[in-house]
VOBA-400815 format. One line per 3 residues: number of its first residue (from 1); for each residue x negated, y, z of C-alpha. Coordinates in steps of 0.1 Angstrom, whole numbers, always signed. Example, Ala and Ser with C-alpha at 12.3 -4.5 7.8 and 13.67 -1.06 7.14 Angstrom:
% VOBA-400815
1 = -123/-45/+78; -137/-11/+71
END
This chain:
% VOBA-400815
1 = +59/-13/+273; +45/+20/+263; +58/+54/+272
4 = +65/+80/+245; +61/+108/+270; +26/+122/+265
7 = +3/+115/+295; -19/+143/+309; -51/+126/+297
10 = -38/+116/+263; -63/+135/+242; -89/+133/+264
13 = -428/-34/+77; -470/-43/+94; -506/-48/+81
16 = -510/-76/+55; -519/-110/+70; -552/-124/+59
19 = -550/-142/+26; -571/-165/+6; -596/-149/-18
22 = -594/-179/-41; -585/-169/-67; -590/-132/-59
25 = -568/-119/-87; -537/-136/-74; -544/-124/-39
28 = -548/-88/-51; -516/-90/-71; -496/-104/-42
31 = -509/-75/-21; -501/-49/-47; -466/-61/-53
34 = -458/-63/-16; -472/-29/-8; -457/-10/-37
37 = -422/-15/-25; -423/+14/+0; -392/+26/+17
40 = -393/+59/+34; -360/+55/+51; -375/+36/+80
43 = -391/+68/+92; -358/+84/+100; -341/+80/+133
46 = -307/+94/+134; -278/+92/+158; -242/+101/+161
49 = -228/+133/+173; -220/+131/+211; -183/+124/+216
52 = -161/+154/+224; -146/+152/+258; -109/+147/+262
55 = -85/+174/+274; -69/+169/+307; -59/+203/+321
58 = -24/+211/+332; -25/+241/+309; -32/+219/+279
61 = -5/+194/+289; +20/+222/+291; +9/+235/+257
64 = +14/+200/+243; +49/+197/+258; +59/+230/+244
67 = +59/+215/+209; +80/+184/+217; +113/+184/+198
70 = +145/+165/+204; +146/+148/+170; +123/+135/+142
73 = +122/+128/+106; +98/+115/+79; +70/+136/+64
76 = +74/+146/+28; +51/+162/+2; +70/+195/+0
79 = +47/+225/-1; +47/+260/-12; +26/+269/-42
82 = -4/+291/-33; -33/+307/-49; -63/+286/-41
85 = -97/+303/-37; -122/+292/-64; -143/+270/-41
88 = -164/+239/-49; -163/+215/-20; -199/+205/-13
91 = -209/+173/+5; -240/+154/+13; -242/+142/-22
94 = -248/+177/-35; -277/+182/-11; -291/+148/-19
97 = -291/+157/-56; -308/+190/-49; -335/+174/-28
100 = -340/+146/-54; -345/+172/-82; -370/+189/-59
103 = -390/+156/-54; -390/+149/-90; -405/+184/-98
106 = -430/+183/-70; -444/+149/-66; -456/+119/-88
109 = -440/+87/-76; -471/+68/-87; -494/+88/-65
112 = -469/+85/-36; -468/+47/-41; -506/+46/-43
115 = -510/+66/-11; -484/+46/+7; -502/+13/-2
118 = -535/+26/+10; -521/+40/+42; -505/+6/+49
121 = -538/-12/+44; -556/+12/+67; -531/+8/+94
124 = -550/-2/+126; -548/-38/+138; -527/-45/+168
127 = -547/-58/+198; -541/-95/+202; -546/-116/+233
130 = -579/-136/+232; -574/-172/+222; -595/-201/+230
133 = -625/-204/+206; -618/-226/+177; -647/-250/+173
136 = -638/-261/+140; -661/-236/+124; -633/-224/+102
139 = -625/-187/+104; -607/-166/+78; -621/-132/+69
142 = -591/-108/+69; -611/-77/+58; -603/-61/+25
145 = -630/-47/+3; -628/-12/-12; -626/-28/-46
148 = -596/-48/-35; -580/-18/-20; -584/+2/-52
151 = -569/-28/-71; -539/-29/-48; -534/+9/-50
154 = -536/+9/-88; -511/-20/-89; -487/-1/-66
157 = -490/+30/-88; -483/+11/-119; -452/-5/-105
160 = -439/+26/-89; -403/+35/-96; -388/+70/-100
163 = -375/+87/-69; -340/+77/-58; -313/+91/-36
166 = -327/+70/-7; -360/+88/-9; -344/+121/-2
169 = -336/+109/+33; -307/+134/+38; -286/+125/+68
172 = -259/+141/+89; -275/+162/+117; -281/+142/+148
175 = -271/+171/+170; -249/+201/+164; -277/+226/+171
178 = -297/+210/+143; -271/+221/+118; -250/+201/+94
181 = -276/+180/+75; -312/+170/+80; -338/+163/+53
184 = -364/+138/+66; -385/+130/+35; -415/+153/+42
187 = -432/+132/+69; -433/+100/+48; -444/+119/+16
190 = -470/+138/+35; -486/+107/+49; -487/+90/+16
193 = -502/+121/-1; -526/+132/+27; -507/+164/+33
196 = -496/+184/+63; -459/+174/+69; -448/+209/+75
199 = -465/+221/+43; -448/+194/+24; -415/+204/+40
202 = -421/+240/+29; -426/+229/-7; -393/+211/-6
205 = -375/+241/+9; -389/+264/-18; -374/+241/-45
208 = -340/+235/-30; -334/+270/-17; -321/+284/-51
211 = -297/+254/-54; -281/+257/-19; -284/+294/-10
214 = -248/+302/-20; -235/+279/+8; -263/+272/+31
217 = -281/+294/+56; -319/+297/+54; -334/+262/+58
220 = -352/+256/+91; -384/+235/+94; -384/+219/+128
223 = -410/+197/+146; -434/+178/+124; -415/+185/+92
226 = -377/+180/+96; -356/+203/+74; -324/+214/+91
229 = -296/+227/+69; -266/+246/+81; -236/+257/+62
232 = -228/+295/+61; -197/+303/+81; -181/+321/+52
235 = -185/+289/+31; -169/+268/+58; -139/+291/+61
238 = -134/+293/+24; -135/+255/+21; -108/+251/+47
241 = -87/+278/+31; -91/+258/-1; -80/+225/+16
244 = -51/+242/+33; -38/+253/-2; -31/+216/-10
247 = -20/+200/+24; +4/+175/+7; -21/+164/-19
250 = -59/+158/-23; -69/+188/-1; -89/+200/-31
253 = -113/+171/-29; -129/+162/-62; -131/+127/-77
256 = -164/+109/-84; -182/+120/-116; -191/+84/-125
259 = -162/+61/-117; -167/+24/-115; -145/-6/-121
262 = -141/-22/-88; -123/-55/-80; -111/-61/-44
265 = -101/-97/-36; -80/-97/-4; -50/-112/+14
268 = -51/-146/-4; -24/-167/+14; -17/-203/+5
271 = +14/-215/-15; +40/-233/+6; +26/-220/+38
274 = +36/-189/+58; +14/-159/+63; +0/-158/+98
277 = -20/-135/+119; -52/-147/+102; -40/-130/+70
280 = -34/-97/+87; -70/-84/+87; -78/-93/+51
283 = -46/-76/+39; -48/-43/+56; -87/-40/+54
286 = -85/-48/+17; -56/-24/+11; -74/+4/+29
289 = -105/+0/+9; -84/-1/-23; -66/+31/-13
292 = -99/+49/-6; -117/+38/-37; -87/+46/-59
295 = -85/+81/-42; -122/+86/-50; -114/+81/-87
298 = -126/+45/-93; -107/+20/-114; -96/-4/-87
301 = -81/-38/-94; -64/-53/-64; -64/-91/-67
304 = -45/-117/-46; -66/-149/-49; -38/-171/-36
307 = -43/-208/-29; -20/-222/-56; -40/-253/-66
310 = -53/-283/-49; -47/-318/-37; -19/-308/-14
313 = +4/-301/-44; +6/-338/-53; +21/-344/-19
316 = +45/-315/-22; +56/-324/-58; +64/-360/-48
319 = +84/-347/-18; +104/-325/-41; +110/-354/-65
322 = +129/-372/-37; +146/-342/-20; +150/-316/-47
325 = +149/-335/-81; +162/-304/-99; +129/-287/-91
328 = +111/-311/-115; +129/-297/-146; +115/-266/-162
331 = +151/-255/-170; +164/-257/-135; +133/-254/-112
334 = +136/-216/-108; +171/-219/-96; +163/-243/-67
337 = +165/-229/-32; +137/-247/-14; +147/-233/+20
340 = +121/-231/+47; +88/-239/+29; +70/-244/+62
343 = +95/-272/+72; +92/-286/+37; +54/-287/+40
346 = +55/-303/+74; +80/-330/+62; +58/-338/+31
349 = +26/-339/+53; +44/-363/+78; +53/-387/+50
352 = +18/-385/+35; +3/-395/+69; +25/-425/+76
355 = +37/-438/+42; +10/-455/+21; +33/-458/-9
358 = +41/-420/-7; +4/-413/-3; -4/-432/-35
361 = +24/-413/-54; +9/-381/-41; -25/-388/-54
364 = -11/-398/-87; +9/-365/-87; -23/-345/-84
367 = -36/-362/-114; -4/-355/-133; -4/-319/-122
370 = -39/-313/-134; -31/-330/-167; -2/-305/-172
373 = +27/-329/-171; +60/-311/-174; +77/-324/-143
376 = +48/-317/-120; +43/-282/-135; +79/-274/-130
379 = +78/-284/-93; +46/-265/-88; +61/-234/-104
382 = +92/-237/-81; +69/-238/-51; +49/-208/-62
385 = +80/-188/-69; +96/-195/-35; +63/-186/-18
388 = +61/-153/-36; +95/-143/-23; +83/-149/+13
391 = +50/-131/+8; +67/-101/-7; +87/-96/+24
394 = +55/-93/+44; +39/-70/+18; +70/-48/+18
397 = +68/-45/+56; +31/-36/+54; +36/-12/+25
400 = +12/-32/+2; +16/-22/-34; -3/-29/-66
403 = -16/-63/-55; -19/-86/-85; -16/-123/-80
406 = -44/-142/-97; -47/-175/-79; -71/-204/-81
409 = -51/-219/-110; -60/-189/-132; -96/-201/-133
412 = -89/-238/-141; -97/-234/-178; -132/-221/-169
415 = -143/-248/-143; -156/-274/-167; -176/-249/-186
418 = -192/-236/-154; -204/-270/-143; -218/-278/-178
421 = -236/-245/-179; -251/-250/-144; -262/-285/-155
424 = -277/-272/-188; -298/-247/-168; -310/-273/-144
427 = -292/-257/-114; -266/-284/-109; -278/-321/-104
430 = -262/-354/-95; -260/-361/-58; -244/-392/-44
433 = -220/-394/-73; -211/-358/-71; -226/-327/-88
436 = -243/-301/-66; -264/-270/-66; -293/-270/-41
439 = -304/-235/-31; -336/-227/-14; -331/-216/+23
442 = -300/-236/+30; -302/-268/+51; -280/-290/+72
445 = -286/-292/+110; -308/-322/+105; -331/-302/+81
448 = -319/-319/+49; -310/-297/+20; -274/-284/+21
451 = -256/-291/-12; -231/-267/-27; -207/-291/-45
454 = -194/-279/-78; -178/-313/-89; -167/-341/-66
457 = -174/-378/-72; -138/-382/-85; -143/-354/-111
460 = -124/-328/-92; -137/-293/-86; -144/-274/-54
463 = -139/-239/-40; -174/-230/-51; -166/-239/-87
466 = -136/-217/-87; -154/-188/-71; -183/-192/-97
469 = -157/-192/-125; -141/-161/-110; -174/-143/-109
472 = -180/-150/-146; -146/-138/-155; -148/-107/-132
475 = -183/-94/-140; -199/-113/-170; -171/-118/-196
478 = -160/-89/-217; -124/-78/-221; -123/-94/-255
481 = -129/-128/-239; -104/-121/-211; -129/-107/-186
484 = -129/-77/-163; -165/-66/-166; -164/-50/-132
487 = -192/-30/-116; -184/-41/-81; -165/-70/-66
490 = -155/-70/-29; -144/-102/-12; -125/-94/+20
493 = -124/-126/+40; -132/-138/+75; -169/-139/+87
496 = -167/-177/+89; -170/-178/+51; -203/-157/+50
499 = -225/-188/+42; -202/-199/+14; -203/-165/-3
502 = -241/-162/+2; -245/-195/-16; -220/-187/-43
505 = -235/-153/-50; -271/-167/-51; -260/-194/-75
508 = -242/-169/-97; -273/-147/-99; -296/-176/-107
511 = -272/-187/-134; -273/-152/-150; -236/-145/-143
514 = -242/-112/-126; -253/-84/-150; -278/-58/-138
517 = -259/-30/-122; -231/-52/-110; -227/-61/-73
520 = -209/-89/-54; -202/-80/-18; -187/-100/+10
523 = -167/-78/+34; -165/-100/+65; -142/-95/+95
526 = -139/-111/+129; -110/-129/+146; -78/-116/+161
529 = -77/-128/+197; -51/-129/+225; -55/-105/+254
532 = -73/-132/+273; -100/-133/+246; -89/-167/+233
535 = -72/-179/+201; -41/-157/+194; -12/-181/+196
538 = +23/-186/+208; +31/-201/+242; +34/-235/+225
541 = +0/-231/+210; +11/-225/+175; -4/-200/+152
544 = +15/-167/+154; +35/-159/+123; +27/-125/+108
547 = +64/-118/+103; +71/-123/+140; +41/-102/+150
550 = +52/-73/+129; +88/-75/+139; +79/-75/+176
553 = +58/-43/+172; +87/-25/+154; +112/-37/+182
556 = +90/-23/+209; +86/+10/+192; +124/+12/+186
559 = +133/+4/+222; +110/+31/+235; +123/+57/+210
562 = +159/+49/+220; +150/+52/+257; +141/+89/+252
565 = +170/+111/+263; +163/+137/+236; +170/+110/+210
568 = +205/+102/+222; +222/+117/+193; +197/+105/+166
571 = +213/+80/+142; +202/+44/+145; +190/+42/+109
574 = +167/+72/+115; +153/+56/+147; +149/+23/+129
577 = +129/+39/+101; +106/+58/+124; +102/+27/+146
580 = +91/+8/+116; +65/+35/+108; +52/+36/+144
583 = +53/-2/+149; +36/-12/+116; +13/+18/+118
586 = +2/+8/+153; -7/-28/+142; -27/-15/+112
589 = -45/+12/+131; -54/-10/+160; -71/-34/+135
592 = -87/-7/+113; -101/+13/+143; -122/-16/+153
595 = -156/-25/+136; -142/-50/+112; -171/-75/+120
598 = -160/-77/+156; -133/-98/+171; -106/-78/+187
601 = -79/-85/+213; -44/-80/+202; -23/-60/+226
604 = +10/-43/+219; +7/-22/+249; -26/-7/+238
607 = -18/-3/+202; +15/+14/+209; +1/+37/+235
610 = -1/+75/+231; -34/+73/+250; -67/+72/+230
613 = -75/+63/+194; -42/+48/+184; -16/+53/+156
616 = +10/+67/+179; -15/+93/+191; -24/+103/+155
619 = +13/+103/+145; +22/+125/+175; -7/+148/+167
622 = +5/+153/+132; +41/+158/+143; +30/+182/+169
625 = +11/+204/+144; +41/+204/+122; +61/+216/+152
628 = +36/+244/+157; +38/+254/+121; +77/+254/+121
631 = +78/+276/+152; +52/+300/+141; +66/+304/+107
634 = +103/+306/+118; +114/+274/+101; +144/+254/+112
637 = +138/+221/+131; +158/+203/+105; +149/+197/+69
640 = +115/+192/+53; +86/+214/+65; +75/+241/+42
643 = +37/+245/+44; +26/+281/+47; +5/+297/+20
646 = -32/+295/+29; -46/+328/+43; -81/+341/+49
649 = -96/+326/+80; -109/+348/+106; -131/+333/+134
652 = -123/+346/+169; -133/+316/+190; -160/+289/+190
655 = -133/+262/+190; -121/+273/+156; -155/+268/+140
658 = -159/+234/+157; -126/+224/+142; -136/+237/+108
661 = -170/+218/+109; -151/+186/+117; -126/+190/+89
664 = -152/+198/+62; -169/+165/+71; -141/+146/+54
667 = -159/+142/+20; -190/+128/+37; -169/+103/+57
670 = -151/+91/+26; -184/+86/+8; -198/+68/+38
673 = -169/+43/+39; -170/+39/+1; -206/+28/+5
676 = -206/+8/+37; -170/-4/+38; -162/+2/+74
679 = -127/+17/+78; -131/+23/+115; -152/+54/+106
682 = -120/+69/+92; -103/+64/+125; -132/+78/+144
685 = -131/+109/+123; -94/+113/+128; -96/+110/+166
688 = -125/+135/+168; -108/+160/+145; -76/+157/+166
691 = -95/+162/+198; -111/+193/+184; -77/+206/+173
694 = -64/+202/+208; -93/+222/+221; -87/+249/+195
697 = -50/+250/+204; -57/+253/+241; -81/+282/+235
700 = -62/+300/+206; -26/+309/+207; -9/+307/+173
703 = +24/+323/+181; +10/+350/+203; -21/+357/+183
706 = -37/+391/+186; -26/+402/+151; -6/+390/+122
709 = -39/+384/+103; -52/+361/+131; -19/+343/+133
712 = -20/+336/+96; -56/+325/+100; -47/+300/+127
715 = -17/+288/+108; -41/+280/+79; -63/+260/+103
718 = -32/+241/+115; -22/+233/+80; -57/+221/+70
721 = -58/+199/+101; -23/+184/+94; -32/+178/+57
724 = -64/+161/+68; -45/+138/+93; -18/+130/+66
727 = -44/+122/+39; -65/+98/+61; -35/+81/+76
730 = -22/+75/+41; -55/+61/+31; -52/+37/+60
733 = -18/+27/+46; +1/+45/+74; +30/+69/+68
736 = +33/+100/+90; +64/+116/+105; +70/+153/+110
739 = +88/+149/+142; +86/+123/+169
END
């Protein structure tokens, strides 16, 4: 059980191998191609900013307790209208564009590629251990003639591509004393062009200075040619003022200039089966990515690829024929109450396992269903409808909205065409009576080629067939043909399906289903484990139902809230509502704060704790800041908070600038997650920002500020921090409360 009393430490690439010279032309070409693909990004070594230490002093604890209030209520979007400063929020993308423009003006990509190829060929050999003399008399001459080198360099130059954002090598600064951003392109360019790295860096600086001088201090060239960039203090304060003018909205953050159409495939439960803990991660990770990409301005399509087709439906339909005959009529099927679908599935499965006559009927039922017979279709529709009701209860608990159901059955009309198309292109072949695609690089444990079945020997189709059909519909087909023509498709499923998606994506590209510029991305996640590191299950060994898991989190949160003496007079319906936010938020945050590729151990005690990087900690931080603002601005403890108008920020303490630098990193964090799809970075950002706020509040009094101007300045910092927490928590799918 967790305590809702805040504890004292709460916030606390290598030279080419020798190749055959017969024929010489082919050898040279192979070298040229392999050496022209130069990536400068490997030269950069960056790290993360050191963690900020926690706050553990008695002084701070007392400061925290001062803001505790005897009641709580939900956060709203009420805000005062204010005059926002005319500020353009700059992020790493702006700097990258400036550096890219400089590279394009200063350097010739063909000459850079030529120099890089030659430098790679001239790289000294690594010393190797002496080997026993080979008496065979065969030895391969690995030297490269000048003529070959020139041919390789010419080929590299010919195949060079224009500079890209990756070539700018702009990163977040690895240390605070290096500034805000580092530009690391000069060293790689200088090596390729035979220049002095610092001279190269100076040329870049001269070109970018006019583009960044309004908001960056004079660029600093450090070491062998690193360029350090630091925001001007007046720019930082003006940005936070701008963000504070919209604390209940977007914080003044712009949308992307080139929005994409992005499909996110997540959740995907199976019809007639309950959602279990295994569906939790896909649902909340997919929802968070959908929220963030929508916020960024992309056209996001949230798809629920439910398992609504397959051989199991023959078994279920025949069971309904015996137990719920009305379900087999299109006129009455929607009115049939099928009761507990899990028990219905178990009963049908038990009969299928022991009754040969029933098993034969079930197999015939599958054939009839796939043929579109009215009775089987009606029963199938009844099963789907009953399942949707149960799924929606879970989605309502989790606050999942906008999720469109588009199950496996949706792609049935496309399956035959997919197999025939693969066969016509020579990709799908007959294999032991079935039809399969064999992809290079995939093998069984015994070394035999691993088939990807697209049609079974009985004529049925496989998951791979459905996924290939879905890819065609999602990225290749036009809207006139019923397609989506998406730029990017994300598949949020467990890591165990990685090989399946690797093979499906490879086959789709070979078949020409993926247009240039479109991407297919698997977003894998690890397992949810029990506290002992083993399978998360009930005491009887059954899979934990997602509904039970969520209800338990809400119950614990409610019990702890009711145990607080200051909540004695708070109505039960208010406590229940806040307990739901805390409990559901805790479950979501505990998952999202972990690297999604890692397994994590489920613990109610840890996720509901006010210690560390948890949802209750962040909810408390938000409520605490709201309390500070209420007190400092003379607002009543009841009613919706009225955000104060943003004021000019005056820096009086280092902790204020540290907090500001953390807040203005938000656009870069959002861009990073949009690219790499790791939601835990949002949680890390929230935790660090909250810690820096605590340090600020410990050092700088708001109510007892030195002057009214300083008080207004600090209130603006509080408002910007609260708005940042609220925005990121909402992107994570978590509501906030103004009092707790």
